PAZAPA-4460 file (N, C-alpha, C; in steps of 0.05 Angstrom, whole numbers, plus 32768, in hexadecimal, padded with zeros to 4 digits):
% residues 81
    n_x    n_y    n_z   ca_x   ca_y   ca_z    c_x    c_y    c_z   seq   type   mol
   7F6B   8256   8141   7F5F   823E   8141   7F41   824B   8147     1      X     A
   7F33   8232   8138   7F11   823A   8139   7F00   8240   8148     2      X     A
   7EEB   8252   814E   7EE6   824A   8172   7ED2   8231   816B     3      X     A
   7ED0   8222   8161   7EC0   8207   8155   7ECB   81F1   8170     4      X     A
   7EED   81F9   8161   7F04   81EC   8175   7F02   81E7   8191     5      X     A
   7EF6   81FE   8199   7EF1   81FB   81B1   7EE0   81F7   81C5     6      X     A
   7EEE   81DE   81DF   7EDA   81D6   81E4   7ED0   81E6   81FB     7      X     A
   7EBD   81E0   8216   7EB1   81DD   8223   7E9F   820B   8214     8      X     A
   7E9B   8206   81F6   7E8B   821D   81EE   7E79   820F   81E4     9      X     A
   7E61   821B   81EB   7E41   820C   81E0   7E3F   8229   81BC    10      X     A
   7E37   8220   81AF   7E36   823C   81A3   7E13   8231   8196    11      X     A
   7E0E   8241   819C   7DEC   8247   8197   7DE8   8254   8180    12      X     A
   7DD7   824E   816B   7DCC   8274   815E   7DAF   825D   8155    13      X     A
   7DA0   827F   815D   7D88   8285   8169   7D80   828D   8146    14      X     A
   7D7B   827C   8131   7D5F   8280   8115   7D40   8279   811C    15      X     A
   7D3C   8292   811B   7D16   828F   8122   7D14   8297   8140    16      X     A
   7CFB   829F   8145   7CE7   82A3   8155   7CF9   8297   8169    17      X     A
   7CFB   829B   8180   7D01   829A   8195   7CE5   82A4   81A7    18      X     A
   7CD1   828D   81C6   7CC2   829E   81D0   7CE1   82AF   81F5    19      X     A
   7CD4   82B8   8202   7CDD   82D8   81FF   7CE6   82BF   8226    20      X     A
   7CDF   82AE   822A   7CF7   829E   8245   7CFC   8282   823A    21      X     A
   7CFD   828B   8212   7D19   827B   8214   7D2C   8285   820D    22      X     A
   7D32   829D   8201   7D44   82C4   8204   7D4E   82C3   8223    23      X     A
   7D43   82BE   8238   7D49   82C4   824A   7D5B   82B5   8263    24      X     A
   7D4C   82A0   8252   7D64   8273   8262   7D77   828B   8252    25      X     A
   7D79   8289   8236   7D8F   827A   822C   7DA6   829D   822A    26      X     A
   7D9B   82A7   8233   7DA2   82C7   823C   7DBC   82CB   8256    27      X     A
   7DAB   82B6   8275   7DAF   82B2   827E   7DC7   82A3   828D    28      X     A
   7DD1   8289   8273   7DE5   8282   8274   7E07   8281   825E    29      X     A
   7DF4   829D   8257   7E0B   82A3   823E   7E21   82B9   824C    30      X     A
   7E33   82AF   8240   7E51   82BD   8238   7E53   82DF   8220    31      X     A
   7E49   82CF   820C   7E5A   82DD   81F6   7E36   82E0   81E3    32      X     A
   7E39   82ED   81DC   7E1E   82F4   81CC   7E1C   8302   81AB    33      X     A
   7E25   82FB   81A0   7E30   8306   817B   7E18   8303   8177    34      X     A
   7E14   831A   817E   7DE7   8327   8171   7DEE   832F   814D    35      X     A
   7DF7   833F   813E   7DF7   8342   811F   7E0A   834D   8113    36      X     A
   7E0E   833C   80FD   7E0D   8352   80E6   7E0C   835C   80CA    37      X     A
   7E16   8377   80CB   7E00   8390   80BD   7DE5   8394   80C6    38      X     A
   7DDE   838E   80D1   7DC3   8391   80DB   7DC7   83AC   80F1    39      X     A
   7DD8   839D   80FD   7DD8   83CC   8118   7DC8   83B4   812F    40      X     A
   7DB8   83C5   8139   7DBA   83C1   815F   7D9B   83C1   8153    41      X     A
   7D8F   83A9   8173   7D78   83A0   8179   7D7B   83B4   8194    42      X     A
   7D6C   839B   81AA   7D68   8397   81B7   7D75   8386   81CB    43      X     A
   7D77   836A   81C3   7D85   835B   81CF   7DA5   8366   81DA    44      X     A
   7DA8   8367   81CD   7DCF   8373   81E2   7DC4   8373   81F6    45      X     A
   7DB6   838D   81EB   7DB2   839B   8219   7DA1   8391   821E    46      X     A
   7D95   8380   821D   7D88   8362   822E   7DA7   8350   8235    47      X     A
   7DB3   8350   8216   7DC7   833A   8230   7DDC   834A   8239    48      X     A
   7DE3   8364   823B   7DFA   836E   8247   7DEF   836C   8271    49      X     A
   7DCD   836B   826D   7DCD   836D   828A   7DC1   8357   8295    50      X     A
   7DC8   8346   8281   7DD4   8329   8292   7DEB   8327   828D    51      X     A
   7DFC   8345   828F   7E26   833E   8294   7E28   832B   8279    52      X     A
   7E22   832E   8258   7E2D   8325   8249   7E3C   8331   8238    53      X     A
   7E56   8328   822E   7E6B   833B   8220   7E55   833B   8209    54      X     A
   7E55   8349   8201   7E47   835A   81E4   7E52   835C   81C5    55      X     A
   7E52   8352   81B6   7E65   8350   8192   7E46   834C   8182    56      X     A
   7E4F   8366   8172   7E36   837B   8156   7E42   838D   814B    57      X     A
   7E39   8383   8137   7E47   8397   8118   7E2F   83B3   8122    58      X     A
   7E45   83C6   8124   7E35   83E0   8119   7E45   83F8   810C    59      X     A
   7E35   840B   80FF   7E37   8422   80E6   7E57   8427   80F5    60      X     A
   7E5D   8431   80DE   7E71   8445   80D6   7E78   845E   80F0    61      X     A
   7E60   846F   80E2   7E59   848C   80FC   7E51   847A   8119    62      X     A
   7E46   846D   811C   7E42   8463   8139   7E62   8463   8147    63      X     A
   7E7E   8444   813C   7E93   843F   8145   7EA3   8463   814C    64      X     A
   7E86   8475   8135   7EA7   8495   8143   7E93   84A5   8153    65      X     A
   7E7B   849E   8152   7E73   84AA   8167   7E72   84A1   8187    66      X     A
   7E71   847E   8185   7E72   847D   81A0   7E80   846C   81A3    67      X     A
   7EA3   8476   819C   7EBB   846E   81A0   7EB4   8455   81BD    68      X     A
   7E9D   8461   81D9   7EA8   8440   81EC   7E8B   8435   81EA    69      X     A
   7E81   8431   81E1   7E6F   8423   81DB   7E71   83F3   81EE    70      X     A
   7E58   83F8   81FC   7E6C   83E2   8208   7E65   83CB   81E8    71      X     A
   7E65   83CD   81E4   7E57   83B1   81CC   7E77   83AD   81B8    72      X     A
   7E7B   839F   81B6   7E99   839C   81B3   7E96   8391   8184    73      X     A
   7E9A   83A6   816E   7E9B   83A6   8167   7E9E   8395   8151    74      X     A
   7E99   8380   8147   7EA6   8373   812C   7E9E   8383   811A    75      X     A
   7EA5   8366   80FC   7E89   8367   80E4   7E8D   833E   80D8    76      X     A
   7E8E   833C   80C4   7E8C   8317   80B9   7EB3   8317   80C8    77      X     A
   7EBC   8329   80B9   7EDA   8324   80B5   7EE8   8324   80C6    78      X     A
   7EE2   8337   80EA   7EF5   8337   8104   7EE4   8322   8111    79      X     A
   7EDA   831A   8107   7EBD   82F6   8116   7ED0   82E3   8115    80      X     A
   7EE9   82DF   80FC   7EED   82C3   8101   7EFD   82B7   8103    81      X     A
***
């Protein structure tokens, strides 16, 4: 089943620049953050976790080997489907 078919799921795609207030507002209502595919980390996942979000993000293989218990769920474009 495709996530777009789920009821009561609101998908917000951040494209471009958002003001700080908008980021905080969206994170305060979110349950899951899919951050980046193929680019590593930035500070948004850490902030999202502070709001209680589960974070999905891609990260390099060396990171997975050295930080096996990372609090961020590793994804790729293929595993996100």
